[in-house]
N, CA, C and O atoms as a GROMACS GRO file, in nm:
protein
  380
    1MET      N    1  -2.064  -0.587   0.419
    1MET     CA    2  -2.147  -0.562   0.542
    1MET      C    3  -2.141  -0.664   0.650
    1MET      O    4  -2.235  -0.742   0.659
    2TRP      N    5  -2.043  -0.671   0.730
    2TRP     CA    6  -2.012  -0.782   0.816
    2TRP      C    7  -2.089  -0.757   0.952
    2TRP      O    8  -2.054  -0.658   1.016
    3PRO      N    9  -2.178  -0.826   0.995
    3PRO     CA   10  -2.243  -0.776   1.105
    3PRO      C   11  -2.143  -0.781   1.234
    3PRO      O   12  -2.074  -0.880   1.259
    4GLU      N   13  -2.145  -0.662   1.313
    4GLU     CA   14  -2.052  -0.633   1.428
    4GLU      C   15  -2.056  -0.741   1.519
    4GLU      O   16  -1.949  -0.783   1.565
    5ASP      N   17  -2.163  -0.792   1.551
    5ASP     CA   18  -2.170  -0.906   1.650
    5ASP      C   19  -2.134  -1.043   1.609
    5ASP      O   20  -2.138  -1.135   1.690
    6ASP      N   21  -2.098  -1.061   1.479
    6ASP     CA   22  -2.061  -1.199   1.405
    6ASP      C   23  -1.909  -1.228   1.444
    6ASP      O   24  -1.827  -1.150   1.395
    7LYS      N   25  -1.868  -1.317   1.515
    7LYS     CA   26  -1.729  -1.336   1.561
    7LYS      C   27  -1.643  -1.430   1.450
    7LYS      O   28  -1.520  -1.445   1.450
    8ARG      N   29  -1.730  -1.485   1.365
    8ARG     CA   30  -1.662  -1.580   1.273
    8ARG      C   31  -1.560  -1.495   1.168
    8ARG      O   32  -1.586  -1.386   1.116
    9LYS      N   33  -1.454  -1.566   1.154
    9LYS     CA   34  -1.363  -1.500   1.049
    9LYS      C   35  -1.407  -1.514   0.908
    9LYS      O   36  -1.386  -1.423   0.827
   10GLN      N   37  -1.465  -1.620   0.879
   10GLN     CA   38  -1.521  -1.643   0.731
   10GLN      C   39  -1.648  -1.721   0.738
   10GLN      O   40  -1.680  -1.786   0.837
   11ILE      N   41  -1.712  -1.713   0.638
   11ILE     CA   42  -1.846  -1.786   0.607
   11ILE      C   43  -1.824  -1.849   0.484
   11ILE      O   44  -1.813  -1.780   0.382
   12TYR      N   45  -1.814  -1.990   0.479
   12TYR     CA   46  -1.814  -2.086   0.356
   12TYR      C   47  -1.942  -2.070   0.254
   12TYR      O   48  -2.056  -2.083   0.298
   13ILE      N   49  -1.917  -2.045   0.134
   13ILE     CA   50  -2.030  -2.034   0.039
   13ILE      C   51  -2.038  -2.177  -0.030
   13ILE      O   52  -2.146  -2.233  -0.053
   14ASN      N   53  -1.927  -2.226  -0.056
   14ASN     CA   54  -1.926  -2.348  -0.102
   14ASN      C   55  -1.770  -2.432  -0.058
   14ASN      O   56  -1.698  -2.374   0.023
   15ILE      N   57  -1.735  -2.536  -0.103
   15ILE     CA   58  -1.624  -2.611  -0.040
   15ILE      C   59  -1.499  -2.519  -0.060
   15ILE      O   60  -1.426  -2.499   0.038
   16ASP      N   61  -1.468  -2.456  -0.190
   16ASP     CA   62  -1.366  -2.386  -0.198
   16ASP      C   63  -1.361  -2.219  -0.198
   16ASP      O   64  -1.261  -2.157  -0.235
   17THR      N   65  -1.465  -2.165  -0.159
   17THR     CA   66  -1.494  -2.031  -0.165
   17THR      C   67  -1.549  -1.991  -0.028
   17THR      O   68  -1.639  -2.058   0.024
   18TYR      N   69  -1.495  -1.881   0.033
   18TYR     CA   70  -1.544  -1.838   0.149
   18TYR      C   71  -1.553  -1.668   0.133
   18TYR      O   72  -1.485  -1.603   0.053
   19PHE      N   73  -1.640  -1.617   0.216
   19PHE     CA   74  -1.652  -1.486   0.238
   19PHE      C   75  -1.595  -1.434   0.364
   19PHE      O   76  -1.604  -1.506   0.464
   20MET      N   77  -1.544  -1.330   0.371
   20MET     CA   78  -1.485  -1.258   0.489
   20MET      C   79  -1.514  -1.112   0.486
   20MET      O   80  -1.561  -1.056   0.387
   21LYS      N   81  -1.483  -1.049   0.602
   21LYS     CA   82  -1.526  -0.919   0.637
   21LYS      C   83  -1.498  -0.835   0.525
   21LYS      O   84  -1.587  -0.769   0.471
   22ASP      N   85  -1.370  -0.834   0.483
   22ASP     CA   86  -1.318  -0.739   0.362
   22ASP      C   87  -1.336  -0.794   0.211
   22ASP      O   88  -1.273  -0.744   0.117
   23THR      N   89  -1.428  -0.900   0.197
   23THR     CA   90  -1.437  -0.970   0.071
   23THR      C   91  -1.485  -0.862  -0.019
   23THR      O   92  -1.420  -0.837  -0.121
   24ILE      N   93  -1.610  -0.785   0.012
   24ILE     CA   94  -1.654  -0.690  -0.103
   24ILE      C   95  -1.555  -0.584  -0.138
   24ILE      O   96  -1.535  -0.561  -0.257
   25SER      N   97  -1.488  -0.514  -0.044
   25SER     CA   98  -1.382  -0.429  -0.088
   25SER      C   99  -1.271  -0.483  -0.176
   25SER      O  100  -1.229  -0.422  -0.274
   26SER      N  101  -1.229  -0.594  -0.137
   26SER     CA  102  -1.112  -0.657  -0.216
   26SER      C  103  -1.154  -0.682  -0.363
   26SER      O  104  -1.087  -0.644  -0.459
   27THR      N  105  -1.276  -0.752  -0.372
   27THR     CA  106  -1.344  -0.781  -0.489
   27THR      C  107  -1.367  -0.657  -0.576
   27THR      O  108  -1.339  -0.668  -0.696
   28LEU      N  109  -1.414  -0.539  -0.530
   28LEU     CA  110  -1.420  -0.428  -0.600
   28LEU      C  111  -1.281  -0.360  -0.636
   28LEU      O  112  -1.265  -0.291  -0.736
   29LEU      N  113  -1.195  -0.384  -0.553
   29LEU     CA  114  -1.066  -0.314  -0.608
   29LEU      C  115  -0.996  -0.394  -0.709
   29LEU      O  116  -0.926  -0.338  -0.793
   30ALA      N  117  -1.011  -0.541  -0.707
   30ALA     CA  118  -0.956  -0.615  -0.812
   30ALA      C  119  -1.036  -0.578  -0.959
   30ALA      O  120  -0.979  -0.584  -1.068
   31ALA      N  121  -1.158  -0.545  -0.944
   31ALA     CA  122  -1.253  -0.530  -1.062
   31ALA      C  123  -1.191  -0.401  -1.121
   31ALA      O  124  -1.165  -0.388  -1.240
   32GLY      N  125  -1.169  -0.301  -1.019
   32GLY     CA  126  -1.130  -0.178  -1.043
   32GLY      C  127  -0.989  -0.168  -1.120
   32GLY      O  128  -0.967  -0.084  -1.207
   33GLY      N  129  -0.901  -0.262  -1.077
   33GLY     CA  130  -0.767  -0.287  -1.145
   33GLY      C  131  -0.771  -0.325  -1.273
   33GLY      O  132  -0.690  -0.272  -1.350
   34VAL      N  133  -0.862  -0.419  -1.319
   34VAL     CA  134  -0.896  -0.479  -1.451
   34VAL      C  135  -0.939  -0.356  -1.544
   34VAL      O  136  -0.893  -0.338  -1.656
   35LYS      N  137  -1.033  -0.275  -1.480
   35LYS     CA  138  -1.095  -0.163  -1.552
   35LYS      C  139  -0.964  -0.052  -1.595
   35LYS      O  140  -0.962   0.003  -1.706
   36GLU      N  141  -0.879  -0.033  -1.512
   36GLU     CA  142  -0.769   0.042  -1.526
   36GLU      C  143  -0.666   0.002  -1.625
   36GLU      O  144  -0.606   0.081  -1.697
   37ALA      N  145  -0.648  -0.142  -1.625
   37ALA     CA  146  -0.569  -0.201  -1.717
   37ALA      C  147  -0.634  -0.195  -1.872
   37ALA      O  148  -0.553  -0.190  -1.965
   38VAL      N  149  -0.750  -0.194  -1.896
   38VAL     CA  150  -0.839  -0.169  -2.000
   38VAL      C  151  -0.807  -0.022  -2.055
   38VAL      O  152  -0.771   0.002  -2.170
   39ASP      N  153  -0.825   0.071  -1.957
   39ASP     CA  154  -0.806   0.200  -1.999
   39ASP      C  155  -0.665   0.235  -2.039
   39ASP      O  156  -0.644   0.306  -2.138
   40GLN      N  157  -0.566   0.184  -1.962
   40GLN     CA  158  -0.446   0.209  -2.010
   40GLN      C  159  -0.401   0.179  -2.136
   40GLN      O  160  -0.328   0.254  -2.200
   41VAL      N  161  -0.452   0.047  -2.183
   41VAL     CA  162  -0.431   0.008  -2.316
   41VAL      C  163  -0.494   0.067  -2.421
   41VAL      O  164  -0.430   0.101  -2.520
   42LEU      N  165  -0.630   0.086  -2.411
   42LEU     CA  166  -0.724   0.128  -2.509
   42LEU      C  167  -0.700   0.289  -2.521
   42LEU      O  168  -0.722   0.344  -2.629
   43GLU      N  169  -0.661   0.354  -2.422
   43GLU     CA  170  -0.618   0.488  -2.434
   43GLU      C  171  -0.480   0.503  -2.501
   43GLU      O  172  -0.442   0.616  -2.534
   44GLY      N  173  -0.412   0.410  -2.521
   44GLY     CA  174  -0.273   0.420  -2.577
   44GLY      C  175  -0.162   0.431  -2.492
   44GLY      O  176  -0.049   0.434  -2.541
   45LYS      N  177  -0.181   0.438  -2.362
   45LYS     CA  178  -0.076   0.462  -2.273
   45LYS      C  179   0.024   0.344  -2.265
   45LYS      O  180   0.142   0.363  -2.235
   46HIS      N  181  -0.027   0.225  -2.294
   46HIS     CA  182   0.062   0.121  -2.285
   46HIS      C  183   0.011   0.012  -2.397
   46HIS      O  184  -0.108  -0.002  -2.421
   47LEU      N  185   0.108  -0.057  -2.458
   47LEU     CA  186   0.063  -0.168  -2.556
   47LEU      C  187  -0.009  -0.283  -2.508
   47LEU      O  188  -0.093  -0.340  -2.578
   48SER      N  189   0.022  -0.324  -2.378
   48SER     CA  190  -0.053  -0.433  -2.329
   48SER      C  191  -0.052  -0.423  -2.176
   48SER      O  192   0.025  -0.346  -2.120
   49ALA      N  193  -0.135  -0.501  -2.110
   49ALA     CA  194  -0.140  -0.491  -1.958
   49ALA      C  195  -0.192  -0.651  -1.926
   49ALA      O  196  -0.259  -0.722  -2.001
   50PHE      N  197  -0.143  -0.681  -1.799
   50PHE     CA  198  -0.173  -0.796  -1.721
   50PHE      C  199  -0.215  -0.762  -1.581
   50PHE      O  200  -0.134  -0.718  -1.500
   51ALA      N  201  -0.329  -0.782  -1.557
   51ALA     CA  202  -0.392  -0.746  -1.424
   51ALA      C  203  -0.373  -0.875  -1.329
   51ALA      O  204  -0.438  -0.978  -1.348
   52ILE      N  205  -0.287  -0.864  -1.235
   52ILE     CA  206  -0.264  -0.973  -1.135
   52ILE      C  207  -0.325  -0.929  -1.002
   52ILE      O  208  -0.269  -0.866  -0.912
   53VAL      N  209  -0.459  -0.978  -1.006
   53VAL     CA  210  -0.547  -0.925  -0.889
   53VAL      C  211  -0.602  -1.049  -0.805
   53VAL      O  212  -0.609  -1.163  -0.852
   54ARG      N  213  -0.638  -1.015  -0.679
   54ARG     CA  214  -0.686  -1.124  -0.600
   54ARG      C  215  -0.803  -1.059  -0.524
   54ARG      O  216  -0.780  -0.961  -0.453
   55PRO      N  217  -0.921  -1.106  -0.535
   55PRO     CA  218  -0.948  -1.244  -0.584
   55PRO      C  219  -0.951  -1.223  -0.741
   55PRO      O  220  -0.989  -1.117  -0.791
   56PRO      N  221  -0.904  -1.341  -0.820
   56PRO     CA  222  -0.893  -1.331  -0.953
   56PRO      C  223  -1.008  -1.303  -1.051
   56PRO      O  224  -1.002  -1.219  -1.140
   57GLY      N  225  -1.121  -1.389  -1.024
   57GLY     CA  226  -1.222  -1.363  -1.092
   57GLY      C  227  -1.258  -1.465  -1.201
   57GLY      O  228  -1.374  -1.470  -1.242
   58HIS      N  229  -1.164  -1.546  -1.250
   58HIS     CA  230  -1.191  -1.650  -1.364
   58HIS      C  231  -1.284  -1.751  -1.337
   58HIS      O  232  -1.340  -1.802  -1.434
   59HIS      N  233  -1.314  -1.793  -1.215
   59HIS     CA  234  -1.410  -1.901  -1.198
   59HIS      C  235  -1.531  -1.839  -1.162
   59HIS      O  236  -1.624  -1.916  -1.136
   60ALA      N  237  -1.554  -1.704  -1.153
   60ALA     CA  238  -1.680  -1.661  -1.121
   60ALA      C  239  -1.781  -1.675  -1.236
   60ALA      O  240  -1.739  -1.705  -1.348
   61GLY      N  241  -1.913  -1.656  -1.214
   61GLY     CA  242  -2.015  -1.670  -1.317
   61GLY      C  243  -2.075  -1.793  -1.346
   61GLY      O  244  -2.176  -1.795  -1.418
   62LEU      N  245  -2.018  -1.913  -1.291
   62LEU     CA  246  -2.067  -2.040  -1.318
   62LEU      C  247  -2.200  -2.054  -1.251
   62LEU      O  248  -2.200  -2.074  -1.130
   63LYS      N  249  -2.317  -2.046  -1.320
   63LYS     CA  250  -2.451  -2.051  -1.257
   63LYS      C  251  -2.467  -1.941  -1.154
   63LYS      O  252  -2.525  -1.954  -1.046
   64SER      N  253  -2.406  -1.828  -1.201
   64SER     CA  254  -2.416  -1.706  -1.114
   64SER      C  255  -2.388  -1.718  -0.960
   64SER      O  256  -2.453  -1.654  -0.877
   65GLN      N  257  -2.282  -1.809  -0.926
   65GLN     CA  258  -2.236  -1.847  -0.814
   65GLN      C  259  -2.100  -1.831  -0.794
   65GLN      O  260  -2.025  -1.862  -0.885
   66PRO      N  261  -2.052  -1.784  -0.680
   66PRO     CA  262  -1.883  -1.765  -0.666
   66PRO      C  263  -1.815  -1.907  -0.666
   66PRO      O  264  -1.869  -2.005  -0.615
   67HIS      N  265  -1.711  -1.911  -0.718
   67HIS     CA  266  -1.638  -2.053  -0.717
   67HIS      C  267  -1.485  -2.013  -0.732
   67HIS      O  268  -1.446  -1.909  -0.786
   68GLY      N  269  -1.402  -2.110  -0.675
   68GLY     CA  270  -1.264  -2.102  -0.676
   68GLY      C  271  -1.210  -1.966  -0.617
   68GLY      O  272  -1.114  -1.912  -0.674
   69PHE      N  273  -1.266  -1.908  -0.508
   69PHE     CA  274  -1.219  -1.788  -0.448
   69PHE      C  275  -1.265  -1.665  -0.538
   69PHE      O  276  -1.217  -1.553  -0.519
   70CYS      N  277  -1.356  -1.691  -0.632
   70CYS     CA  278  -1.377  -1.572  -0.726
   70CYS      C  279  -1.527  -1.522  -0.710
   70CYS      O  280  -1.618  -1.606  -0.703
   71PHE      N  281  -1.550  -1.403  -0.707
   71PHE     CA  282  -1.682  -1.348  -0.690
   71PHE      C  283  -1.738  -1.264  -0.791
   71PHE      O  284  -1.859  -1.252  -0.808
   72LEU      N  285  -1.646  -1.202  -0.863
   72LEU     CA  286  -1.695  -1.123  -0.988
   72LEU      C  287  -1.602  -1.194  -1.094
   72LEU      O  288  -1.492  -1.237  -1.060
   73ASN      N  289  -1.646  -1.204  -1.213
   73ASN     CA  290  -1.570  -1.239  -1.330
   73ASN      C  291  -1.508  -1.114  -1.390
   73ASN      O  292  -1.568  -1.039  -1.468
   74ASN      N  293  -1.364  -1.093  -1.343
   74ASN     CA  294  -1.309  -0.965  -1.374
   74ASN      C  295  -1.268  -0.963  -1.539
   74ASN      O  296  -1.261  -0.863  -1.610
   75VAL      N  297  -1.245  -1.092  -1.577
   75VAL     CA  298  -1.219  -1.083  -1.729
   75VAL      C  299  -1.336  -1.049  -1.804
   75VAL      O  300  -1.324  -0.963  -1.891
   76GLY      N  301  -1.462  -1.110  -1.781
   76GLY     CA  302  -1.583  -1.071  -1.841
   76GLY      C  303  -1.606  -0.929  -1.822
   76GLY      O  304  -1.641  -0.864  -1.921
   77LEU      N  305  -1.592  -0.871  -1.712
   77LEU     CA  306  -1.630  -0.750  -1.670
   77LEU      C  307  -1.529  -0.637  -1.752
   77LEU      O  308  -1.571  -0.532  -1.802
   78GLY      N  309  -1.400  -0.678  -1.753
   78GLY     CA  310  -1.310  -0.600  -1.834
   78GLY      C  311  -1.352  -0.589  -1.980
   78GLY      O  312  -1.352  -0.485  -2.045
   79ALA      N  313  -1.390  -0.714  -2.027
   79ALA     CA  314  -1.437  -0.717  -2.178
   79ALA      C  315  -1.557  -0.633  -2.212
   79ALA      O  316  -1.565  -0.554  -2.306
   80LYS      N  317  -1.663  -0.665  -2.110
   80LYS     CA  318  -1.787  -0.555  -2.123
   80LYS      C  319  -1.738  -0.420  -2.119
   80LYS      O  320  -1.769  -0.348  -2.214
   81TYR      N  321  -1.665  -0.370  -2.026
   81TYR     CA  322  -1.621  -0.255  -2.021
   81TYR      C  323  -1.568  -0.187  -2.139
   81TYR      O  324  -1.608  -0.077  -2.176
   82ALA      N  325  -1.466  -0.263  -2.204
   82ALA     CA  326  -1.419  -0.233  -2.327
   82ALA      C  327  -1.511  -0.212  -2.434
   82ALA      O  328  -1.495  -0.119  -2.513
   83GLN      N  329  -1.605  -0.291  -2.443
   83GLN     CA  330  -1.729  -0.286  -2.539
   83GLN      C  331  -1.819  -0.163  -2.515
   83GLN      O  332  -1.870  -0.102  -2.609
   84LYS      N  333  -1.833  -0.133  -2.402
   84LYS     CA  334  -1.924  -0.011  -2.364
   84LYS      C  335  -1.851   0.112  -2.395
   84LYS      O  336  -1.888   0.187  -2.485
   85LYS      N  337  -1.746   0.135  -2.322
   85LYS     CA  338  -1.664   0.259  -2.315
   85LYS      C  339  -1.599   0.285  -2.441
   85LYS      O  340  -1.597   0.399  -2.486
   86TYR      N  341  -1.544   0.184  -2.504
   86TYR     CA  342  -1.456   0.189  -2.625
   86TYR      C  343  -1.513   0.167  -2.754
   86TYR      O  344  -1.452   0.180  -2.859
   87ASN      N  345  -1.641   0.130  -2.740
   87ASN     CA  346  -1.711   0.065  -2.880
   87ASN      C  347  -1.639  -0.050  -2.940
   87ASN      O  348  -1.632  -0.060  -3.063
   88LYS      N  349  -1.584  -0.140  -2.857
   88LYS     CA  350  -1.517  -0.253  -2.917
   88LYS      C  351  -1.623  -0.361  -2.925
   88LYS      O  352  -1.689  -0.394  -2.826
   89GLU      N  353  -1.637  -0.418  -3.051
   89GLU     CA  354  -1.735  -0.517  -3.089
   89GLU      C  355  -1.678  -0.655  -3.068
   89GLU      O  356  -1.760  -0.743  -3.040
   90ARG      N  357  -1.554  -0.686  -3.077
   90ARG     CA  358  -1.502  -0.820  -3.055
   90ARG      C  359  -1.392  -0.799  -2.969
   90ARG      O  360  -1.315  -0.702  -2.973
   91ILE      N  361  -1.388  -0.921  -2.869
   91ILE     CA  362  -1.284  -0.918  -2.758
   91ILE      C  363  -1.243  -1.065  -2.757
   91ILE      O  364  -1.330  -1.150  -2.743
   92LEU      N  365  -1.115  -1.098  -2.770
   92LEU     CA  366  -1.065  -1.218  -2.751
   92LEU      C  367  -1.006  -1.242  -2.613
   92LEU      O  368  -0.916  -1.175  -2.563
   93ILE      N  369  -1.067  -1.341  -2.560
   93ILE     CA  370  -1.024  -1.394  -2.411
   93ILE      C  371  -0.959  -1.532  -2.420
   93ILE      O  372  -1.015  -1.634  -2.461
   94LEU      N  373  -0.836  -1.523  -2.375
   94LEU     CA  374  -0.762  -1.649  -2.360
   94LEU      C  375  -0.761  -1.691  -2.210
   94LEU      O  376  -0.732  -1.609  -2.123
   95ASP      N  377  -0.788  -1.800  -2.184
   95ASP     CA  378  -0.767  -1.850  -2.018
   95ASP      C  379  -0.688  -1.976  -2.021
   95ASP      O  380  -0.659  -2.033  -1.916
   0.00000   0.00000   0.00000
């Protein structure tokens, strides 16, 4: 929700991460892509998946603040999603 009267193109949150008008929608689309990849594999439609999404998400979560252009930890969200929807107890994450 970017204020209409705000003429800035971006707002820096820290030295390497900034927020723009479409940050929320792109972040949610990236997380949805990861969720879809989890569904495709765990429903047996594909043997594996690799979600190449922007913002990537692998730096998010450090002290609950965005870092490295990441706002949501997509890997963590995908793992939690697999645990909740597919009753997976153990998830291996390689980074």
